[in-house]
PQR file with spaces between the fields and no chain letter, atoms N, CA, C, O and H, PARSE charges and radii, in Angstrom:
ATOM       1  N    MET     1     290.450   -5.792   38.726 -0.4000 1.5000
ATOM       2  CA   MET     1     291.147   -6.782   39.623 -0.0000 2.0000
ATOM       3  C    MET     1     292.701   -6.199   39.931  0.5500 1.7000
ATOM       4  O    MET     1     293.395   -6.628   40.853 -0.5500 1.4000
ATOM       5  N    GLU     2     293.091   -5.217   39.058 -0.4000 1.5000
ATOM       6  CA   GLU     2     294.501   -4.729   39.208 -0.0000 2.0000
ATOM       7  C    GLU     2     294.408   -4.054   40.476  0.5500 1.7000
ATOM       8  O    GLU     2     295.198   -4.290   41.390 -0.5500 1.4000
ATOM       9  H    GLU     2     292.527   -4.868   38.309  0.4000 1.0000
ATOM      10  N    ASP     3     293.265   -3.041   40.579 -0.4000 1.5000
ATOM      11  CA   ASP     3     293.333   -2.174   41.877 -0.0000 2.0000
ATOM      12  C    ASP     3     293.299   -3.011   43.180  0.5500 1.7000
ATOM      13  O    ASP     3     293.927   -2.686   44.188 -0.5500 1.4000
ATOM      14  H    ASP     3     292.623   -2.850   39.837  0.4000 1.0000
ATOM      15  N    LEU     4     292.535   -4.091   43.087 -0.4000 1.5000
ATOM      16  CA   LEU     4     292.519   -5.074   44.215 -0.0000 2.0000
ATOM      17  C    LEU     4     293.999   -5.874   44.482  0.5500 1.7000
ATOM      18  O    LEU     4     294.382   -6.231   45.596 -0.5500 1.4000
ATOM      19  H    LEU     4     292.025   -4.355   42.269  0.4000 1.0000
ATOM      20  N    ILE     5     294.595   -6.036   43.468 -0.4000 1.5000
ATOM      21  CA   ILE     5     295.966   -6.636   43.561 -0.0000 2.0000
ATOM      22  C    ILE     5     296.980   -5.481   44.098  0.5500 1.7000
ATOM      23  O    ILE     5     297.704   -5.687   45.071 -0.5500 1.4000
ATOM      24  H    ILE     5     294.284   -5.747   42.562  0.4000 1.0000
ATOM      25  N    LYS     6     296.974   -4.366   43.454 -0.4000 1.5000
ATOM      26  CA   LYS     6     297.759   -3.292   44.107 -0.0000 2.0000
ATOM      27  C    LYS     6     297.557   -2.864   45.603  0.5500 1.7000
ATOM      28  O    LYS     6     298.497   -2.596   46.351 -0.5500 1.4000
ATOM      29  H    LYS     6     296.386   -4.198   42.663  0.4000 1.0000
ATOM      30  N    ALA     7     296.194   -2.828   45.972 -0.4000 1.5000
ATOM      31  CA   ALA     7     295.950   -2.479   47.354 -0.0000 2.0000
ATOM      32  C    ALA     7     296.356   -3.700   48.419  0.5500 1.7000
ATOM      33  O    ALA     7     296.618   -3.514   49.607 -0.5500 1.4000
ATOM      34  H    ALA     7     295.430   -3.046   45.365  0.4000 1.0000
ATOM      35  N    LEU     8     296.350   -4.888   47.791 -0.4000 1.5000
ATOM      36  CA   LEU     8     296.795   -6.029   48.820 -0.0000 2.0000
ATOM      37  C    LEU     8     298.489   -5.881   48.669  0.5500 1.7000
ATOM      38  O    LEU     8     299.141   -6.203   49.663 -0.5500 1.4000
ATOM      39  H    LEU     8     296.137   -5.040   46.826  0.4000 1.0000
ATOM      40  N    GLN     9     299.013   -5.544   47.811 -0.4000 1.5000
ATOM      41  CA   GLN     9     300.568   -5.407   47.798 -0.0000 2.0000
ATOM      42  C    GLN     9     301.062   -4.494   48.680  0.5500 1.7000
ATOM      43  O    GLN     9     302.054   -4.627   49.396 -0.5500 1.4000
ATOM      44  H    GLN     9     298.485   -5.282   47.003  0.4000 1.0000
ATOM      45  N    ILE    10     300.197   -3.398   48.582 -0.4000 1.5000
ATOM      46  CA   ILE    10     300.558   -2.126   49.856 -0.0000 2.0000
ATOM      47  C    ILE    10     300.257   -2.704   51.142  0.5500 1.7000
ATOM      48  O    ILE    10     301.110   -2.515   52.009 -0.5500 1.4000
ATOM      49  H    ILE    10     299.391   -3.290   48.000  0.4000 1.0000
ATOM      50  N    LEU    11     299.241   -3.362   51.455 -0.4000 1.5000
ATOM      51  CA   LEU    11     298.847   -3.604   52.791 -0.0000 2.0000
ATOM      52  C    LEU    11     299.956   -4.978   53.052  0.5500 1.7000
ATOM      53  O    LEU    11     300.189   -5.255   54.229 -0.5500 1.4000
ATOM      54  H    LEU    11     298.547   -3.515   50.751  0.4000 1.0000
ATOM      55  N    LEU    12     300.456   -5.609   52.234 -0.4000 1.5000
ATOM      56  CA   LEU    12     301.534   -6.592   52.595 -0.0000 2.0000
ATOM      57  C    LEU    12     302.832   -6.024   53.297  0.5500 1.7000
ATOM      58  O    LEU    12     303.628   -6.685   53.964 -0.5500 1.4000
ATOM      59  H    LEU    12     300.266   -5.385   51.279  0.4000 1.0000
ATOM      60  N    LYS    13     302.880   -4.967   53.080 -0.4000 1.5000
ATOM      61  CA   LYS    13     304.119   -4.253   53.767 -0.0000 2.0000
ATOM      62  C    LYS    13     303.922   -4.168   55.213  0.5500 1.7000
ATOM      63  O    LYS    13     304.872   -4.197   55.995 -0.5500 1.4000
ATOM      64  H    LYS    13     302.233   -4.430   52.538  0.4000 1.0000
ATOM      65  N    TYR    14     302.620   -4.058   55.604 -0.4000 1.5000
ATOM      66  CA   TYR    14     302.255   -3.731   56.897 -0.0000 2.0000
ATOM      67  C    TYR    14     301.689   -5.278   57.672  0.5500 1.7000
ATOM      68  O    TYR    14     301.165   -5.266   58.786 -0.5500 1.4000
ATOM      69  H    TYR    14     301.848   -4.035   54.969  0.4000 1.0000
ATOM      70  N    GLY    15     301.875   -6.389   56.975 -0.4000 1.5000
ATOM      71  CA   GLY    15     301.507   -7.531   57.913 -0.0000 2.0000
ATOM      72  C    GLY    15     301.132   -8.561   56.724  0.5500 1.7000
ATOM      73  O    GLY    15     301.014   -8.211   55.550 -0.5500 1.4000
ATOM      74  H    GLY    15     302.301   -6.399   56.070  0.4000 1.0000
ATOM      75  N    ASN    16     300.997   -9.620   57.103 -0.4000 1.5000
ATOM      76  CA   ASN    16     300.738  -10.817   56.277 -0.0000 2.0000
ATOM      77  C    ASN    16     299.842  -11.781   57.193  0.5500 1.7000
ATOM      78  O    ASN    16     300.354  -12.842   57.551 -0.5500 1.4000
ATOM      79  H    ASN    16     301.093   -9.905   58.057  0.4000 1.0000
ATOM      80  N    PRO    17     298.673  -11.506   57.551 -0.5600 1.5000
ATOM      81  CA   PRO    17     297.746  -12.297   58.265  0.2800 2.0000
ATOM      82  C    PRO    17     297.365  -13.440   57.554  0.5500 1.7000
ATOM      83  O    PRO    17     297.223  -13.374   56.333 -0.5500 1.4000
ATOM      84  N    LYS    18     297.155  -14.639   58.266 -0.4000 1.5000
ATOM      85  CA   LYS    18     296.588  -15.820   57.472 -0.0000 2.0000
ATOM      86  C    LYS    18     295.484  -15.742   56.807  0.5500 1.7000
ATOM      87  O    LYS    18     295.304  -16.181   55.671 -0.5500 1.4000
ATOM      88  H    LYS    18     297.270  -14.692   59.258  0.4000 1.0000
ATOM      89  N    TYR    19     294.518  -15.048   57.650 -0.4000 1.5000
ATOM      90  CA   TYR    19     293.263  -14.617   56.911 -0.0000 2.0000
ATOM      91  C    TYR    19     292.829  -13.427   56.848  0.5500 1.7000
ATOM      92  O    TYR    19     292.043  -12.988   57.687 -0.5500 1.4000
ATOM      93  H    TYR    19     294.664  -14.691   58.573  0.4000 1.0000
ATOM      94  N    PRO    20     293.355  -12.598   55.664 -0.5600 1.5000
ATOM      95  CA   PRO    20     293.348  -11.110   55.787  0.2800 2.0000
ATOM      96  C    PRO    20     292.101  -10.392   55.417  0.5500 1.7000
ATOM      97  O    PRO    20     291.949   -9.170   55.418 -0.5500 1.4000
ATOM      98  N    THR    21     291.188  -11.339   55.085 -0.4000 1.5000
ATOM      99  CA   THR    21     289.871  -10.543   54.549 -0.0000 2.0000
ATOM     100  C    THR    21     288.571  -11.216   55.233  0.5500 1.7000
ATOM     101  O    THR    21     288.605  -12.338   55.739 -0.5500 1.4000
ATOM     102  H    THR    21     291.312  -12.331   55.084  0.4000 1.0000
ATOM     103  N    VAL    22     287.449  -10.416   55.188 -0.4000 1.5000
ATOM     104  CA   VAL    22     286.302  -10.768   55.546 -0.0000 2.0000
ATOM     105  C    VAL    22     285.079   -9.995   54.651  0.5500 1.7000
ATOM     106  O    VAL    22     285.092   -8.781   54.450 -0.5500 1.4000
ATOM     107  H    VAL    22     287.422   -9.504   54.776  0.4000 1.0000
ATOM     108  N    CYS    23     284.150  -10.798   54.211 -0.4000 1.5000
ATOM     109  CA   CYS    23     283.281  -10.282   53.210 -0.0000 2.0000
ATOM     110  C    CYS    23     282.029  -10.232   54.047  0.5500 1.7000
ATOM     111  O    CYS    23     281.773  -11.288   54.624 -0.5500 1.4000
ATOM     112  H    CYS    23     284.140  -11.785   54.375  0.4000 1.0000
ATOM     113  N    GLU    24     281.256   -9.304   54.224 -0.4000 1.5000
ATOM     114  CA   GLU    24     280.037   -9.085   54.954 -0.0000 2.0000
ATOM     115  C    GLU    24     279.191   -8.047   54.275  0.5500 1.7000
ATOM     116  O    GLU    24     279.657   -6.931   54.042 -0.5500 1.4000
ATOM     117  H    GLU    24     281.464   -8.445   53.756  0.4000 1.0000
ATOM     118  N    HIS    25     277.874   -8.402   53.924 -0.4000 1.5000
ATOM     119  CA   HIS    25     276.767   -7.553   53.622 -0.0000 2.0000
ATOM     120  C    HIS    25     277.625   -6.582   52.484  0.5500 1.7000
ATOM     121  O    HIS    25     277.812   -5.372   52.607 -0.5500 1.4000
ATOM     122  H    HIS    25     277.496   -9.308   54.113  0.4000 1.0000
ATOM     123  N    ASP    26     278.021   -7.311   51.520 -0.4000 1.5000
ATOM     124  CA   ASP    26     278.643   -6.743   50.142 -0.0000 2.0000
ATOM     125  C    ASP    26     280.120   -5.846   50.640  0.5500 1.7000
ATOM     126  O    ASP    26     280.754   -5.251   49.768 -0.5500 1.4000
ATOM     127  H    ASP    26     277.869   -8.294   51.419  0.4000 1.0000
ATOM     128  N    ILE    27     280.389   -5.829   51.479 -0.4000 1.5000
ATOM     129  CA   ILE    27     281.625   -5.039   51.815 -0.0000 2.0000
ATOM     130  C    ILE    27     282.977   -5.907   52.221  0.5500 1.7000
ATOM     131  O    ILE    27     283.053   -6.656   53.195 -0.5500 1.4000
ATOM     132  H    ILE    27     279.874   -6.312   52.187  0.4000 1.0000
ATOM     133  N    LEU    28     283.855   -5.684   51.418 -0.4000 1.5000
ATOM     134  CA   LEU    28     285.201   -6.383   51.744 -0.0000 2.0000
ATOM     135  C    LEU    28     286.152   -5.681   52.963  0.5500 1.7000
ATOM     136  O    LEU    28     286.658   -4.577   52.767 -0.5500 1.4000
ATOM     137  H    LEU    28     283.794   -5.075   50.627  0.4000 1.0000
ATOM     138  N    TYR    29     286.316   -6.283   54.010 -0.4000 1.5000
ATOM     139  CA   TYR    29     286.952   -5.862   55.135 -0.0000 2.0000
ATOM     140  C    TYR    29     288.439   -6.420   55.042  0.5500 1.7000
ATOM     141  O    TYR    29     288.601   -7.595   54.713 -0.5500 1.4000
ATOM     142  H    TYR    29     285.904   -7.180   54.169  0.4000 1.0000
ATOM     143  N    ILE    30     289.491   -5.631   55.316 -0.4000 1.5000
ATOM     144  CA   ILE    30     290.886   -6.068   55.380 -0.0000 2.0000
ATOM     145  C    ILE    30     290.999   -6.208   57.009  0.5500 1.7000
ATOM     146  O    ILE    30     290.667   -5.284   57.751 -0.5500 1.4000
ATOM     147  H    ILE    30     289.360   -4.676   55.584  0.4000 1.0000
ATOM     148  N    VAL    31     291.465   -7.366   57.450 -0.4000 1.5000
ATOM     149  CA   VAL    31     291.584   -7.561   58.762 -0.0000 2.0000
ATOM     150  C    VAL    31     293.203   -8.028   59.201  0.5500 1.7000
ATOM     151  O    VAL    31     293.919   -8.709   58.467 -0.5500 1.4000
ATOM     152  H    VAL    31     291.735   -8.117   56.847  0.4000 1.0000
ATOM     153  N    GLY    32     293.598   -7.524   60.517 -0.4000 1.5000
ATOM     154  CA   GLY    32     294.910   -8.243   60.708 -0.0000 2.0000
ATOM     155  C    GLY    32     295.948   -7.302   60.464  0.5500 1.7000
ATOM     156  O    GLY    32     297.103   -7.728   60.470 -0.5500 1.4000
ATOM     157  H    GLY    32     293.016   -6.970   61.113  0.4000 1.0000
ATOM     158  N    ILE    33     295.713   -5.956   60.225 -0.4000 1.5000
ATOM     159  CA   ILE    33     296.751   -5.156   59.896 -0.0000 2.0000
ATOM     160  C    ILE    33     296.403   -3.880   60.740  0.5500 1.7000
ATOM     161  O    ILE    33     295.257   -3.449   60.868 -0.5500 1.4000
ATOM     162  H    ILE    33     294.775   -5.610   60.220  0.4000 1.0000
ATOM     163  N    ASP    34     297.596   -3.293   61.335 -0.4000 1.5000
ATOM     164  CA   ASP    34     297.721   -2.445   62.365 -0.0000 2.0000
ATOM     165  C    ASP    34     297.571   -0.898   61.405  0.5500 1.7000
ATOM     166  O    ASP    34     298.530   -0.490   60.749 -0.5500 1.4000
ATOM     167  H    ASP    34     298.527   -3.644   61.231  0.4000 1.0000
ATOM     168  N    LEU    35     296.456   -0.273   61.444 -0.4000 1.5000
ATOM     169  CA   LEU    35     296.394    0.962   60.582 -0.0000 2.0000
ATOM     170  C    LEU    35     297.364    2.203   60.931  0.5500 1.7000
ATOM     171  O    LEU    35     297.785    3.031   60.123 -0.5500 1.4000
ATOM     172  H    LEU    35     295.678   -0.604   61.978  0.4000 1.0000
ATOM     173  N    LYS    36     297.606    2.151   62.220 -0.4000 1.5000
ATOM     174  CA   LYS    36     298.354    3.116   62.657 -0.0000 2.0000
ATOM     175  C    LYS    36     300.052    3.194   62.073  0.5500 1.7000
ATOM     176  O    LYS    36     300.882    4.095   62.198 -0.5500 1.4000
ATOM     177  H    LYS    36     297.264    1.478   62.876  0.4000 1.0000
ATOM     178  N    LYS    37     300.134    1.957   61.454 -0.4000 1.5000
ATOM     179  CA   LYS    37     301.754    1.836   61.049 -0.0000 2.0000
ATOM     180  C    LYS    37     301.574    2.237   59.425  0.5500 1.7000
ATOM     181  O    LYS    37     302.602    2.502   58.801 -0.5500 1.4000
ATOM     182  H    LYS    37     299.459    1.225   61.352  0.4000 1.0000
ATOM     183  N    ILE    38     300.389    2.280   58.797 -0.4000 1.5000
ATOM     184  CA   ILE    38     300.301    2.744   57.521 -0.0000 2.0000
ATOM     185  C    ILE    38     300.487    3.925   57.127  0.5500 1.7000
ATOM     186  O    ILE    38     299.828    4.823   57.649 -0.5500 1.4000
ATOM     187  H    ILE    38     299.554    2.064   59.304  0.4000 1.0000
ATOM     188  N    SER    39     301.429    4.213   56.113 -0.4000 1.5000
ATOM     189  CA   SER    39     301.931    5.737   55.724 -0.0000 2.0000
ATOM     190  C    SER    39     300.669    6.514   55.182  0.5500 1.7000
ATOM     191  O    SER    39     299.625    6.024   54.752 -0.5500 1.4000
ATOM     192  H    SER    39     301.965    3.483   55.689  0.4000 1.0000
ATOM     193  N    ILE    40     301.043    7.957   55.316 -0.4000 1.5000
ATOM     194  CA   ILE    40     299.735    8.695   54.710 -0.0000 2.0000
ATOM     195  C    ILE    40     299.867    8.323   53.194  0.5500 1.7000
ATOM     196  O    ILE    40     298.801    8.057   52.638 -0.5500 1.4000
ATOM     197  H    ILE    40     301.891    8.355   55.666  0.4000 1.0000
ATOM     198  N    GLU    41     300.837    8.273   52.551 -0.4000 1.5000
ATOM     199  CA   GLU    41     301.052    8.001   51.112 -0.0000 2.0000
ATOM     200  C    GLU    41     300.272    6.662   50.686  0.5500 1.7000
ATOM     201  O    GLU    41     299.728    6.567   49.586 -0.5500 1.4000
ATOM     202  H    GLU    41     301.703    8.489   53.002  0.4000 1.0000
ATOM     203  N    ASP    42     300.262    5.699   51.585 -0.4000 1.5000
ATOM     204  CA   ASP    42     299.900    4.369   51.222 -0.0000 2.0000
ATOM     205  C    ASP    42     298.173    4.450   51.698  0.5500 1.7000
ATOM     206  O    ASP    42     297.286    3.761   51.193 -0.5500 1.4000
ATOM     207  H    ASP    42     300.704    5.776   52.479  0.4000 1.0000
ATOM     208  N    ILE    43     298.014    5.341   52.650 -0.4000 1.5000
ATOM     209  CA   ILE    43     296.387    5.627   52.954 -0.0000 2.0000
ATOM     210  C    ILE    43     295.820    6.278   51.597  0.5500 1.7000
ATOM     211  O    ILE    43     294.754    5.903   51.109 -0.5500 1.4000
ATOM     212  H    ILE    43     298.734    5.900   53.060  0.4000 1.0000
ATOM     213  N    ASN    44     296.481    7.109   51.126 -0.4000 1.5000
ATOM     214  CA   ASN    44     295.942    7.927   49.857 -0.0000 2.0000
ATOM     215  C    ASN    44     295.776    6.977   48.725  0.5500 1.7000
ATOM     216  O    ASN    44     294.745    7.005   48.054 -0.5500 1.4000
ATOM     217  H    ASN    44     297.347    7.415   51.523  0.4000 1.0000
ATOM     218  N    GLU    45     296.809    6.075   48.458 -0.4000 1.5000
ATOM     219  CA   GLU    45     296.764    5.283   47.386 -0.0000 2.0000
ATOM     220  C    GLU    45     295.756    4.310   47.502  0.5500 1.7000
ATOM     221  O    GLU    45     295.104    3.940   46.525 -0.5500 1.4000
ATOM     222  H    GLU    45     297.647    6.052   49.003  0.4000 1.0000
ATOM     223  N    LEU    46     295.574    3.826   48.761 -0.4000 1.5000
ATOM     224  CA   LEU    46     294.385    2.791   49.112 -0.0000 2.0000
ATOM     225  C    LEU    46     293.083    3.325   48.646  0.5500 1.7000
ATOM     226  O    LEU    46     292.314    2.709   47.907 -0.5500 1.4000
ATOM     227  H    LEU    46     296.103    4.126   49.554  0.4000 1.0000
ATOM     228  N    GLU    47     292.853    4.719   49.213 -0.4000 1.5000
ATOM     229  CA   GLU    47     291.805    5.159   48.910 -0.0000 2.0000
ATOM     230  C    GLU    47     291.397    5.557   47.524  0.5500 1.7000
ATOM     231  O    GLU    47     290.224    5.698   47.176 -0.5500 1.4000
ATOM     232  H    GLU    47     293.478    5.219   49.813  0.4000 1.0000
ATOM     233  N    ASN    48     292.661    5.765   46.600 -0.4000 1.5000
ATOM     234  CA   ASN    48     292.404    5.919   45.335 -0.0000 2.0000
ATOM     235  C    ASN    48     292.077    4.659   44.663  0.5500 1.7000
ATOM     236  O    ASN    48     291.464    4.643   43.596 -0.5500 1.4000
ATOM     237  H    ASN    48     293.613    5.650   46.883  0.4000 1.0000
ATOM     238  N    LEU    49     292.488    3.575   45.285 -0.4000 1.5000
ATOM     239  CA   LEU    49     292.218    2.238   44.929 -0.0000 2.0000
ATOM     240  C    LEU    49     290.725    1.742   44.975  0.5500 1.7000
ATOM     241  O    LEU    49     290.273    0.847   44.260 -0.5500 1.4000
ATOM     242  H    LEU    49     292.986    3.588   46.152  0.4000 1.0000
ATOM     243  N    GLY    50     290.156    2.322   45.745 -0.4000 1.5000
ATOM     244  CA   GLY    50     288.682    2.045   46.297 -0.0000 2.0000
ATOM     245  C    GLY    50     288.401    1.429   47.688  0.5500 1.7000
ATOM     246  O    GLY    50     287.401    0.770   47.972 -0.5500 1.4000
ATOM     247  H    GLY    50     290.523    3.049   46.326  0.4000 1.0000
ATOM     248  N    PHE    51     289.506    1.763   48.577 -0.4000 1.5000
ATOM     249  CA   PHE    51     289.266    1.301   49.910 -0.0000 2.0000
ATOM     250  C    PHE    51     288.967    2.545   50.692  0.5500 1.7000
ATOM     251  O    PHE    51     289.320    3.663   50.317 -0.5500 1.4000
ATOM     252  H    PHE    51     290.318    2.299   48.346  0.4000 1.0000
ATOM     253  N    ASN    52     288.306    2.305   51.792 -0.4000 1.5000
ATOM     254  CA   ASN    52     287.925    3.328   52.836 -0.0000 2.0000
ATOM     255  C    ASN    52     288.662    2.986   54.171  0.5500 1.7000
ATOM     256  O    ASN    52     288.585    1.911   54.767 -0.5500 1.4000
ATOM     257  H    ASN    52     288.020    1.396   52.097  0.4000 1.0000
ATOM     258  N    ILE    53     289.355    4.031   54.522 -0.4000 1.5000
ATOM     259  CA   ILE    53     290.215    3.877   55.749 -0.0000 2.0000
ATOM     260  C    ILE    53     289.582    4.627   56.943  0.5500 1.7000
ATOM     261  O    ILE    53     289.352    5.835   56.874 -0.5500 1.4000
ATOM     262  H    ILE    53     289.417    4.904   54.038  0.4000 1.0000
ATOM     263  N    ASN    54     289.294    3.864   58.076 -0.4000 1.5000
ATOM     264  CA   ASN    54     288.818    4.655   59.086 -0.0000 2.0000
ATOM     265  C    ASN    54     289.563    4.367   60.176  0.5500 1.7000
ATOM     266  O    ASN    54     289.281    3.292   60.706 -0.5500 1.4000
ATOM     267  H    ASN    54     289.480    2.884   58.133  0.4000 1.0000
ATOM     268  N    ILE    55     290.538    5.079   60.735 -0.4000 1.5000
ATOM     269  CA   ILE    55     291.557    4.839   61.795 -0.0000 2.0000
ATOM     270  C    ILE    55     290.872    4.734   63.089  0.5500 1.7000
ATOM     271  O    ILE    55     291.126    3.745   63.777 -0.5500 1.4000
ATOM     272  H    ILE    55     290.767    5.952   60.304  0.4000 1.0000
ATOM     273  N    GLU    56     289.893    5.763   63.597 -0.4000 1.5000
ATOM     274  CA   GLU    56     289.196    5.522   64.650 -0.0000 2.0000
ATOM     275  C    GLU    56     288.493    4.297   65.155  0.5500 1.7000
ATOM     276  O    GLU    56     288.283    3.953   66.318 -0.5500 1.4000
ATOM     277  H    GLU    56     289.686    6.567   63.038  0.4000 1.0000
ATOM     278  N    GLU    57     288.119    3.610   63.819 -0.4000 1.5000
ATOM     279  CA   GLU    57     287.409    2.299   64.312 -0.0000 2.0000
ATOM     280  C    GLU    57     288.241    1.285   63.761  0.5500 1.7000
ATOM     281  O    GLU    57     287.692    0.190   63.647 -0.5500 1.4000
ATOM     282  H    GLU    57     288.290    3.890   62.874  0.4000 1.0000
ATOM     283  N    SER    58     289.533    1.376   63.356 -0.4000 1.5000
ATOM     284  CA   SER    58     290.491    0.437   62.988 -0.0000 2.0000
ATOM     285  C    SER    58     289.890   -0.399   61.826  0.5500 1.7000
ATOM     286  O    SER    58     289.826   -1.626   61.911 -0.5500 1.4000
ATOM     287  H    SER    58     289.979    2.266   63.449  0.4000 1.0000
ATOM     288  N    GLU    59     289.405    0.357   60.622 -0.4000 1.5000
ATOM     289  CA   GLU    59     288.673   -0.377   59.755 -0.0000 2.0000
ATOM     290  C    GLU    59     289.404   -0.099   58.312  0.5500 1.7000
ATOM     291  O    GLU    59     289.750    1.060   58.082 -0.5500 1.4000
ATOM     292  H    GLU    59     289.457    1.353   60.553  0.4000 1.0000
ATOM     293  N    ILE    60     289.627   -1.010   57.431 -0.4000 1.5000
ATOM     294  CA   ILE    60     290.129   -0.960   56.069 -0.0000 2.0000
ATOM     295  C    ILE    60     288.830   -1.692   55.460  0.5500 1.7000
ATOM     296  O    ILE    60     288.625   -2.870   55.753 -0.5500 1.4000
ATOM     297  H    ILE    60     289.346   -1.951   57.617  0.4000 1.0000
ATOM     298  N    TYR    61     288.024   -1.048   54.682 -0.4000 1.5000
ATOM     299  CA   TYR    61     286.905   -1.708   53.938 -0.0000 2.0000
ATOM     300  C    TYR    61     286.470   -1.133   52.475  0.5500 1.7000
ATOM     301  O    TYR    61     286.645    0.069   52.278 -0.5500 1.4000
ATOM     302  H    TYR    61     288.190   -0.091   54.444  0.4000 1.0000
ATOM     303  N    SER    62     285.971   -1.851   51.551 -0.4000 1.5000
ATOM     304  CA   SER    62     285.787   -1.398   50.188 -0.0000 2.0000
ATOM     305  C    SER    62     284.485   -1.891   50.084  0.5500 1.7000
ATOM     306  O    SER    62     284.226   -2.944   50.667 -0.5500 1.4000
ATOM     307  H    SER    62     285.829   -2.828   51.711  0.4000 1.0000
ATOM     308  N    PHE    63     283.491   -1.228   49.348 -0.4000 1.5000
ATOM     309  CA   PHE    63     282.160   -1.629   48.742 -0.0000 2.0000
ATOM     310  C    PHE    63     282.423   -1.932   47.229  0.5500 1.7000
ATOM     311  O    PHE    63     281.630   -2.556   46.523 -0.5500 1.4000
ATOM     312  H    PHE    63     283.701   -0.373   48.874  0.4000 1.0000
ATOM     313  N    LYS    64     283.686   -1.397   46.783 -0.4000 1.5000
ATOM     314  CA   LYS    64     283.979   -1.788   45.434 -0.0000 2.0000
ATOM     315  C    LYS    64     284.337   -3.390   45.058  0.5500 1.7000
ATOM     316  O    LYS    64     284.114   -3.959   43.989 -0.5500 1.4000
ATOM     317  H    LYS    64     284.331   -0.890   47.356  0.4000 1.0000
ATOM     318  N    PHE    65     284.900   -3.886   46.151 -0.4000 1.5000
ATOM     319  CA   PHE    65     285.440   -5.264   46.004 -0.0000 2.0000
ATOM     320  C    PHE    65     284.585   -6.308   46.710  0.5500 1.7000
ATOM     321  O    PHE    65     284.989   -7.470   46.678 -0.5500 1.4000
ATOM     322  H    PHE    65     285.081   -3.424   47.020  0.4000 1.0000
ATOM     323  N    GLY    66     283.291   -5.988   47.430 -0.4000 1.5000
ATOM     324  CA   GLY    66     282.594   -6.584   48.120 -0.0000 2.0000
ATOM     325  C    GLY    66     281.840   -7.777   47.423  0.5500 1.7000
ATOM     326  O    GLY    66     281.953   -7.897   46.203 -0.5500 1.4000
ATOM     327  H    GLY    66     282.962   -5.044   47.456  0.4000 1.0000
ATOM     328  N    SER    67     281.116   -8.615   48.105 -0.4000 1.5000
ATOM     329  CA   SER    67     280.457   -9.907   47.321 -0.0000 2.0000
ATOM     330  C    SER    67     279.112   -9.030   46.577  0.5500 1.7000
ATOM     331  O    SER    67     278.519   -7.979   46.818 -0.5500 1.4000
ATOM     332  H    SER    67     281.024   -8.517   49.096  0.4000 1.0000
ATOM     333  N    ALA    68     279.038   -9.913   45.739 -0.4000 1.5000
ATOM     334  CA   ALA    68     277.661   -9.475   44.864 -0.0000 2.0000
ATOM     335  C    ALA    68     276.624  -10.565   44.981  0.5500 1.7000
ATOM     336  O    ALA    68     275.538  -10.446   44.415 -0.5500 1.4000
ATOM     337  H    ALA    68     279.519  -10.768   45.543  0.4000 1.0000
């Protein structure tokens, strides 16, 4: 759970959407964050914490934290 909390704290620097997550087909998506604003350092840290970043598709998602 620590990795998820760390990731959310990083993402909080880039926005505070009212409904920041969607879980679909065992994938946790982060929504409402402009990926173009996220620093390279934070992208690398998010990836180390278990998130995938797809700039072209404007997606931040994780199989690690999805529903079971």
